[in-house]
C-alpha positions in Angstrom: 42.5 16.0 6.7 40.0 18.5 5.5 39.6 16.6 2.3 38.8 13.4 4.3 36.2 15.0 6.3 34.6 16.7 3.3 34.4 13.3 1.5 33.2 11.6 4.6 30.5 14.4 5.0 29.6 14.0 1.3 29.2 10.3 1.5 26.9 10.5 4.6 24.7 13.1 2.9 24.4 11.1 -0.3 23.6 8.0 1.7 20.8 9.8 3.7 19.4 11.0 0.2 19.4 7.7 -1.2 17.8 5.9 1.8 15.1 8.7 2.4 13.9 8.7 -1.2 10.5 7.2 -1.3 9.7 8.0 -5.0 10.7 4.4 -6.0 9.2 2.7 -3.0 5.6 3.9 -3.4 3.6 2.9 -6.3 1.3 5.5 -7.3 -2.5 4.8 -7.9 -2.8 4.6 -11.7 -5.3 7.0 -12.8 -5.6 5.4 -16.3 -6.7 2.1 -14.9 -9.6 0.6 -16.7 -12.3 1.0 -14.0 -15.5 0.8 -16.1 -17.6 -0.8 -13.5 -18.3 0.6 -10.0 -16.5 -1.4 -7.3 -18.8 -2.2 -4.4 -17.1 -1.7 -0.9 -19.6 -4.3 0.9 -19.5 -6.8 -1.9 -16.0 -6.8 -3.1 -13.6 -5.0 -0.8 -14.6 -5.9 2.6 -14.8 -9.5 1.7 -11.4 -9.3 0.1 -10.0 -7.7 3.3 -11.8 -9.9 5.6 -10.7 -13.0 3.8 -7.0 -12.0 3.5 -6.1 -9.3 6.2 -8.4 -9.5 9.2 -6.7 -12.4 10.6 -3.8 -10.3 11.4 -5.2 -6.7 11.3 -8.5 -7.4 13.1 -7.6 -5.9 16.3 -4.4 -7.6 17.4 -1.9 -6.1 15.0 -1.8 -2.3 13.8 -3.3 -1.1 11.7 -6.6 -2.5 12.3 -8.7 -2.8 9.1 -12.2 -4.0 9.6 -14.5 -1.3 8.5 -14.9 1.3 5.8 -13.4 4.1 7.8 -10.1 2.0 8.7 -9.9 0.6 5.2 -10.2 3.9 3.5 -7.9 5.6 5.9 -5.2 3.1 5.1 -6.1 2.4 1.4 -2.8 3.6 -0.1 -0.7 1.7 2.4 -2.8 -1.4 1.7 -2.4 -1.1 -1.9 1.3 -0.7 -1.7 1.5 -3.7 0.6 -0.7 -5.8 -1.8 2.1 -4.9 -4.6 4.9 -5.7 -2.3 6.0 -2.3 -1.1 7.7 -2.2 1.2 6.7 -5.8 2.0 4.2 -8.3 0.4 1.0 -8.7 2.2 -0.7 -11.0 3.1 2.2 -11.9 5.3 3.5 -15.3 4.2 1.9 -15.0 0.8 1.0 -15.7 -1.8 0.3 -12.6 -3.3 -3.4 -11.8 -4.1 -4.5 -12.1 -7.7 -3.7 -9.2 -10.0 -7.5 -8.8 -10.6 -8.2 -8.4 -6.9 -5.3 -5.8 -6.6 -6.7 -3.9 -9.6 -10.1 -4.0 -8.0 -8.9 -2.5 -4.9 -7.0 0.1 -6.9 -10.3 0.9 -9.0 -12.1 1.5 -5.7 -9.5 4.0 -4.6 -9.6 5.8 -8.1 -13.5 5.8 -7.7 -13.2 7.7 -4.3 -13.3 4.9 -1.9 -17.1 4.8 -1.8 -19.0 3.2 1.1 -21.4 1.3 -1.0 
């Protein structure tokens, strides 16, 4: 009986550890990404978000991402979603072009400038 409880407890702890491990679920911003040109928030990032995200995240669905403050606050979560972690955004796809995702990642690497 004690062995059964021990193994059940061990199984539960192992399951919790596996489920709660986010290391594999969250892509890191790549510091070695080739970001030779400064990414413009107003000319590149805001139009990308406006064209692909604001229809759902423009005030009706959380998080709202319509301006620099909101986008920079949620930048890592936005990047993860663009990469399909935990779900692919924009909802219903298709995924954005890799070049746009890289541009967003460069903007993060460059300090999320409001330029």
